[in-house]
C-alpha positions in Angstrom: -107.9 -77.6 -42.4 -107.6 -81.1 -40.9 -110.6 -83.1 -39.7 -110.8 -83.7 -36.0 -110.1 -87.4 -36.4 -106.9 -86.6 -38.3 -105.8 -84.3 -35.5 -106.6 -86.8 -32.7 -105.9 -90.1 -34.4 -109.4 -91.4 -34.0 -111.8 -93.1 -36.4 -114.5 -90.5 -36.1 -114.3 -86.7 -35.8 -116.1 -86.9 -32.4 -115.1 -86.2 -28.8 -117.1 -87.6 -25.9 -117.9 -84.8 -23.6 -116.4 -84.6 -20.1 -119.4 -85.2 -17.9 -118.6 -85.0 -14.2 -119.4 -88.2 -12.2 -120.3 -89.9 -15.5 -117.2 -89.8 -17.7 -115.1 -92.4 -15.8 -112.0 -94.1 -17.0 -114.1 -97.1 -18.0 -116.6 -95.0 -20.0 -113.9 -93.0 -21.7 -112.2 -96.3 -22.7 -115.5 -97.6 -24.1 -115.9 -94.4 -26.2 -112.3 -94.6 -27.5 -112.7 -98.2 -28.4 -115.9 -97.3 -30.3 -114.0 -94.8 -32.5 -114.3 -91.4 -30.8 -112.0 -89.7 -28.3 -113.0 -90.8 -24.9 -112.6 -88.2 -22.1 -112.3 -88.7 -18.3 -114.0 -85.9 -16.4 -112.3 -84.9 -13.2 -115.2 -83.1 -11.6 -114.6 -82.9 -7.9 -111.8 -85.6 -7.9 -108.4 -85.1 -6.5 -105.2 -86.1 -8.3 -105.1 -89.6 -6.7 -108.6 -90.5 -7.9 -107.8 -89.2 -11.4 -104.7 -91.3 -11.5 -106.8 -94.4 -10.7 -109.2 -93.6 -13.5 -106.5 -92.9 -16.0 -104.9 -96.3 -15.2 -108.2 -98.0 -15.5 -108.7 -96.5 -19.0 -105.2 -97.6 -20.0 -106.0 -101.1 -19.0 -109.1 -101.2 -21.2 -108.0 -99.4 -24.4 -104.9 -98.9 -26.5 -106.7 -96.0 -28.3 -106.2 -92.3 -27.5 -108.2 -90.8 -24.7 -108.1 -87.5 -22.8 -108.9 -85.7 -19.5 -111.3 -82.8 -18.9 -110.1 -80.4 -16.3 -112.6 -77.9 -14.7 -110.2 -75.1 -13.7 -112.4 -74.0 -10.8 -111.5 -77.2 -9.0 -109.5 -76.8 -5.8 -107.4 -79.7 -7.0 -106.6 -78.2 -10.4 -102.9 -77.9 -9.8 -102.7 -81.5 -8.6 -104.7 -82.8 -11.5 -102.6 -80.8 -14.0 -99.5 -82.6 -12.6 -101.1 -86.1 -12.8 -102.0 -85.4 -16.4 -98.3 -84.8 -17.1 -97.1 -87.8 -15.1 -99.6 -90.2 -16.7 -98.8 -89.2 -20.3 -102.3 -88.1 -21.2 -102.5 -87.2 -24.9 -105.3 -84.6 -24.9 -106.7 -82.2 -22.3 -109.9 -80.2 -22.6 -110.5 -77.4 -20.1 -113.5 -75.4 -18.8 -114.5 -72.7 -16.3 -111.3 -70.7 -16.4 -108.0 -69.9 -18.1 -105.6 -72.9 -18.5 -102.7 -70.6 -19.3 -100.4 -71.4 -16.4 -100.5 -75.1 -17.2 -100.1 -74.9 -21.0 -96.3 -74.5 -21.3 -95.6 -77.8 -19.4 -98.4 -79.6 -21.2 -97.2 -78.5 -24.6 -93.6 -79.4 -23.7 -94.9 -82.9 -23.0 -96.7 -83.0 -26.4 -100.2 -82.8 -24.9 -102.9 -81.3 -27.2 -104.7 -78.6 -25.3 -108.3 -77.8 -26.3 -110.3 -75.3 -24.1 -114.1 -75.1 -24.2 -115.3 -71.6 -24.9 -118.7 -69.9 -24.9 -117.8 -66.7 -26.7 -115.5 -65.7 -29.6 -113.7 -63.2 -27.3 -112.6 -66.0 -25.0 -111.3 -68.0 -28.0 -109.2 -65.0 -29.1 -107.6 -64.7 -25.7 -106.6 -68.3 -25.6 -104.8 -68.2 -28.9 -101.8 -66.4 -27.3 -101.2 -69.5 -25.1 -100.7 -71.8 -28.1 -103.8 -73.9 -27.7 -104.3 -76.6 -30.4 -108.0 -76.1 -30.9 -111.1 -74.8 -29.2 -114.5 -76.3 -28.5 -117.2 -73.8 -29.2 -120.1 -75.0 -26.9 -123.6 -73.5 -27.3 -126.2 -73.1 -24.6 -128.2 -76.1 -25.9 -125.8 -78.4 -24.0 -126.3 -79.9 -20.6 -124.5 -78.9 -17.5 -122.6 -75.6 -17.3 -123.5 -73.4 -20.3 -123.0 -70.0 -21.8 -125.7 -67.9 -23.4 -125.0 -68.1 -27.2 -126.5 -70.8 -29.3 -124.3 -73.2 -31.2 -125.6 -71.9 -34.6 -124.6 -68.4 -33.7 -121.4 -69.2 -31.7 -119.5 -71.6 -33.9 -119.1 -69.5 -37.1 -118.1 -66.4 -35.0 -115.5 -68.4 -33.2 -114.2 -69.8 -36.6 -114.0 -66.3 -37.9 -112.1 -65.1 -34.8 -109.3 -67.7 -34.7 -107.0 -69.5 -37.1 -107.0 -72.9 -35.3 -109.4 -75.8 -35.5 -112.8 -75.3 -34.0 -114.9 -78.2 -32.6 -118.7 -77.6 -32.3 -120.6 -78.7 -29.2 -124.1 -78.2 -27.8 -127.3 -79.5 -29.4 -125.7 -82.3 -31.5 -127.3 -85.7 -31.2 -128.0 -86.9 -34.8 -126.6 -86.8 -38.3 -128.5 -83.6 -39.3 -126.9 -81.7 -36.4 -123.5 -83.1 -37.1 -123.8 -82.0 -40.8 -124.9 -78.5 -39.7 -121.8 -78.3 -37.4 -119.5 -79.3 -40.3 -121.3 -76.9 -42.7 -120.6 -74.1 -40.2 -116.9 -74.9 -40.6 -116.2 -77.0 -37.5 -113.6 -79.8 -37.9 -115.6 -82.1 -35.7 -118.0 -82.3 -32.8 -118.2 -83.0 -29.1 -121.3 -84.8 -27.8 -122.6 -85.6 -24.4 -126.4 -85.8 -24.0 -126.8 -88.4 -26.7 -124.3 -90.6 -24.9 -126.4 -90.6 -21.7 -128.6 -93.2 -23.3 -125.8 -95.4 -24.4 -125.6 -99.0 -23.1 -122.1 -98.3 -21.6 -123.0 -95.1 -19.8 -122.6 -95.7 -16.1 -125.5 -93.5 -14.9 -128.4 -95.0 -12.9 -131.2 -96.5 -14.9 -133.6 -93.8 -13.5 -131.4 -91.2 -15.0 -131.4 -92.9 -18.4 -135.2 -93.2 -18.4 -135.5 -89.6 -17.4 -133.5 -88.6 -20.5 -135.5 -90.9 -22.8 -138.8 -89.4 -21.4 -137.6 -85.8 -21.7 -139.2 -83.7 -24.4 -137.8 -80.7 -26.2 -138.8 -78.2 -23.5 -138.1 -80.3 -20.5 -134.8 -78.6 -19.5 -134.2 -75.4 -17.8 -131.2 -73.2 -16.9 -130.5 -72.5 -13.2 -127.8 -70.4 -11.6 -128.0 -67.3 -13.8 -128.3 -65.1 -10.8 -125.0 -66.2 -9.4 -123.1 -66.2 -12.7 -123.0 -70.0 -13.0 -125.8 -71.1 -15.4 -126.4 -74.9 -15.5 -128.9 -76.7 -17.8 -130.8 -79.4 -16.0 -134.0 -81.4 -16.2 -137.1 -79.7 -14.9 -137.9 -81.4 -11.6 -138.5 -80.6 -7.9 -135.0 -79.5 -7.3 -134.7 -77.1 -10.3 -138.1 -75.6 -9.7 -137.3 -74.9 -6.1 -133.9 -73.5 -7.1 -135.5 -71.1 -9.6 -138.0 -70.0 -7.0 -135.2 -69.2 -4.6 -133.3 -67.3 -7.3 -136.4 -65.1 -7.9 -136.5 -64.3 -4.1 -132.9 -63.2 -4.3 -131.5 -66.1 -2.3 -127.7 -66.0 -1.5 -125.2 -68.4 -3.0 -125.0 -70.2 0.3 -128.7 -70.8 0.4 -128.8 -72.0 -3.2 -126.0 -74.4 -2.6 -128.1 -76.2 0.0 -130.4 -77.2 -2.8 -127.8 -78.5 -5.2 -125.2 -79.9 -2.8 -124.5 -83.5 -3.9 -127.3 -83.3 -6.4 -125.5 -84.6 -9.4 -124.1 -87.6 -7.5 -127.5 -88.4 -6.2 -128.9 -88.4 -9.7 -126.0 -90.3 -11.3 -125.4 -92.9 -8.6 -128.7 -93.2 -6.7 -131.2 -92.5 -9.4 -132.8 -89.5 -7.6 -134.3 -87.7 -10.6 -136.7 -85.6 -8.5 -134.4 -83.8 -6.0 -131.1 -84.6 -7.8 -129.4 -82.6 -10.5 -130.2 -84.3 -13.8 -127.9 -82.6 -16.3 -128.9 -83.0 -19.9 -129.1 -80.9 -23.1 -132.0 -79.8 -25.2 -131.4 -82.7 -27.7 -132.9 -85.1 -25.1 -136.2 -84.9 -27.1 -134.4 -86.7 -30.0 -133.4 -89.7 -27.9 -135.8 -92.6 -27.8 -133.7 -95.8 -27.2 -130.7 -97.2 -25.5 -127.9 -98.0 -28.0 -124.2 -99.1 -27.9 -121.8 -96.1 -28.1 -120.4 -97.6 -31.3 -123.8 -97.4 -33.0 -124.3 -93.8 -31.8 -121.0 -92.7 -33.3 -121.6 -94.6 -36.5 -125.1 -93.0 -36.9 -123.8 -89.5 -36.2 -121.0 -89.8 -38.7 -122.9 -91.7 -41.5 -126.0 -89.5 -40.9 -124.0 -86.4 -41.2 -122.2 -87.5 -44.3 -125.5 -88.5 -45.9 -127.0 -85.1 -45.2 -124.0 -83.3 -46.7 -124.0 -85.5 -49.8 -127.7 -84.8 -50.3 -127.2 -81.1 -50.0 -124.3 -81.3 -52.5 -126.5 -83.1 -55.0 -129.5 -80.8 -54.6 -127.4 -77.6 -54.8 -125.2 -78.7 -57.6 
């Protein structure tokens, strides 16, 4: 099976995760220029805002980049059309079934790669002709499933006959090697890019990620069927307390409304929603994205080469 970089036309077999309010056109272009596949995250944007960000990315890179569409967005139809009109090469999707958009995307030559949290979801998507799937474990930041990457990836690989990309809990070469050893054709990363020099989050957010230890994240939203991994802070603790009391969706939304934007743009790491994965405890310095990708790839290759020698 082809490596991810051969499928996407990138230098490294790495996709930059679509992080809402973070993965702008400028950041996607920086990641593409650094050798990975940069992704623009649509989040709560409408089609007009996405068009601006796509055009910004085009002005900054001649390398491939893509768009991540959260299918629960009220602007999903509009965004799907903008993706077509702007000639985007790759689309990743989450939080729903992209089936109704796929025929038009495929006709336009767009590679469609949904994110899945279970093998059964991957099997369902095969019938729509998707090009690959991203198997994302619960270690990741933001919206998560329940299965770990180590358990999820090989089961998805066994369930489908298309390329599988591993995501969740991948921040250094050892984890990249593990993903490839499981049979993934490449990886998607997000948390390790939060501490990149180019990442447009507030400095307080970056420092919160650097200070975070292995057990400093928590999953909120399980009671309403929308689990999200975030930093333990005043907001997440209050949210969990309200969940235990049986608070309604409307009550819970008053705690999180605008929380991600406050964290990303204003640096509110106490009452904001600081999304990050469990690998934050491995991150200790701010680096250029190019260095992060090089270390992931070279580190992964070194680990696999070492295993080959020792097991030969």
